[in-house]
N, C-alpha and C positions, 0 to 999 in steps of 0.2 A: 416621189419615192413610195414604195409599197408600205402598207401598214395594216395591222389587224383591226384597227378601229373603223367603225362605221359612222359616217357623217357626211358633211358637206363643207366645201371650201369656197370662200369668196376671195378672189385675188384683188389686187390693188385697183385694177381697171373696173371690175364689176362693182366694187364698193363706191367708186366715184360716179359711175354711170347710173346706178339705181337711185331713184328720187326718194329723199327723206326730208320732210319739212322741219324735223326737230334737230337736224345736224348731229344726231347721236347714232353711231353705227349699230348700237345694240337693238335699235328698232327694226333692223333688217332681219333679226332672228325670227320674227313673227311670220315671215313669208317662206321659211325653209321647212323641208320635210322633218317630221318629228316633233314639231311644235303645235300644240292644240290650244287655241285661245278660248277662254271661258267668258260667258256673258256676265259673270259675277265680278270681273275685274282682273287685273294683272296678278293679284295674290293667289288666284285660283287657276291660273293657266298651268298647263302641264307640258313638260319637255322630256321626251324619251320615257313617258309613262310615269314620271314623278313630278311633284310640285315644282314649279319653276323657281320658287323662292329658295329651294335647296340646291339649285344648280350653281356650281362654282364658276366664277368669271376670272380668267387669268390673263394678265397683260405682261408679255415678255417673261413668262415663267413665274410671275408673282401674283398672288391672289389679290384682287381689288374688290372683292365682294364685301359689302357692308350689310351684315345680316341682322341688324337690329329690328327692322320691320320687314314684313312679308310683302315686298313690292314687286315680286317677280324677278326676272333677270335684270340685273343692274350693276353699276359699279360706283365707286366713290366719286368719280369725276365723269363729266361728259366726254365721250370719245369721238372726236371730230374725224370725218372721212379723210381729210388731208393728213392725218396722223397715222393712218392705218395702212400697213403693207399687205396684210392678209388676215382673214377671219376664219377660224376653224370651228365648226359646230360638231362636237363629238357626241354621238348618241351612246355608243358602247363599243368596247370598253375604253376607258381613259388610259392613256399611256402611263406606265408605271412611274416614270420620273415626275409626273405631275399629280397623279392620284386624285383623291378627294371626290368620290362619288361615281355614279354610273354614267353621268352626262356632264359635259363641260363646254364652256365657251372660251376659246383660246384666241387671243388677239396679239398680233405681232406688229410692232410699229415699224415705220419706214426707216431706211438708212440711206446715206448719201451714195452716190455713184461716182464714176470717173468724169462725169460731166456736171457742170454747175447748172442747176435748174431751180426755178422758184415758181411760186403761184400766189395769187391773191384772190380772195373771194369775199364779196360783200352782199349780205342778205338783208333786205328791208321788209318789214311787215308792220302795217299800221291799219287803223280802222278806216282810213280813207279808201283803201283798196280792198277791204273785207266786206262781204255782204252782211246784212242784218240777220240775226238769229230768228228761227221760227217763232219762238216765244215772244220776242219783241214785236214781230209783225202781228202777232195775235193779240197783243196788249194795246188797247186804245186809251189814250189820255182823255178822260171825260170832259176836261176843260177845253183843251186845244183841238181835240178830235184827231190828233196825229198818233202815229205808232211810236212806241218807245224806241229809243236809240241805244246803241252799244256804248259801253264805257270807253272813253278815249284811251288809246294805247299806242305807243310808238316803240318799235324794237329794231335796233341795228346790231347785226351780228357780223363781224368780219374776222378773217384769218389771213395771215401772211406766212408763207413757208419758204425755206431756202435750204439747199443742200449741195454738197459737192465733195471733192477729194481734198484731204489734207496732204496725203502722199499717195499718188496714184497706185492703184492695185493693192494698197496696204491699209490705209487709214482714211475714214470718211466722216463727215459730219452731216447732221440734219437738224434743223431747228424750226419751230413753229410758234407763232404768236397768235393768240385768240382772245377776243374781247367781246362781251355782250353788253350793250347799253340799252336798258329797258326803262321806259317811263310810262306811267299809267295814272289815269284819273278816274275815280269811281264816285258815283252818287250814293250817299248814305242817308237813310231816313232815321233821324234820332228822336227819342222820346222827350217830350216837353211837359211841363206842369200845366194844369188847367188854369183858367183865368182866376178862379177863386183861390186856388192853391198859391198863385203868385201874390195874392193879397194876404197870405198867411192864414187863410181859413181852411182848416183841415177837418176831415170827417172820418170817424172810426166806427167800426161795427163790431160788437161783441161776438167772439167766437168765429171770426172770419179772418183767415190768413191771406193777406194780399199777395204773398209770394213775390214773383218778379214783376207784377203789374204796378207796384208802388202803393203808397198809402194816401196819396192825394186824390180826393174825389169831390165832386160837386153835388 
C-alpha cells in the first residue's frame, strides 16, 4: 500500500535470508539507508539525522524501547528472525497512529496461515571453532613460549516454531520457543599477600596512602 512515509521494508523472506550472527533482527538496521554508524559506539550512531538512542522501537504497535541507557536502537528482548513477519524502518514521517519521533523501527510478528508449518534452528558457537584473537597471538607466555589462548566458552542457541489454522480463513495461531544455553570459563589473576605479610609482618610508611595496592609490603 502507498504511504507518505519514507523508509525501507524487510519482508519475512529477507529477514530470514540475511545473515546475522547475533540472531537479533535489530542488527539488520545497520545495513539500511538512513543509518550512520559512529566509531564511538552504538550510543553515538545516528538514524535519520538524530541520535539512534532516541529512535522508538515498536513491536506490533507497542513500544518496546527501554531508554534507561543510550545503547542505540534496541528493545527489551531479543527479536529472533523466526518471530518476525516484517520490519519497517521509517525515516520520516512516522504514521500518526504510532507517533513518537521523526524516525521509528516497526516490527510486525508472524501469524499462522491456512497451512500447518514449523521450523527448528540450532546454532552452536564455541572456542573450538573460533580463531584466536590478534592480542592473544601477540602475547607470548615467557615460561612456556606459547601464545595466550581464548577463554573457554560454549553457546547453544535453538528455536522451534509452529503455526497453522484454528479455523481456516478466520483464526490462526503461531508460537515460538527460544532458549540460549551459555557456559563460559575465564582465567582471573587475583592479588595475594607477600611472603612476609603471610607471616604477619606488616610495613607502614608515614604520609603514604596505599590506596588500592594494599598495606602489606616487604
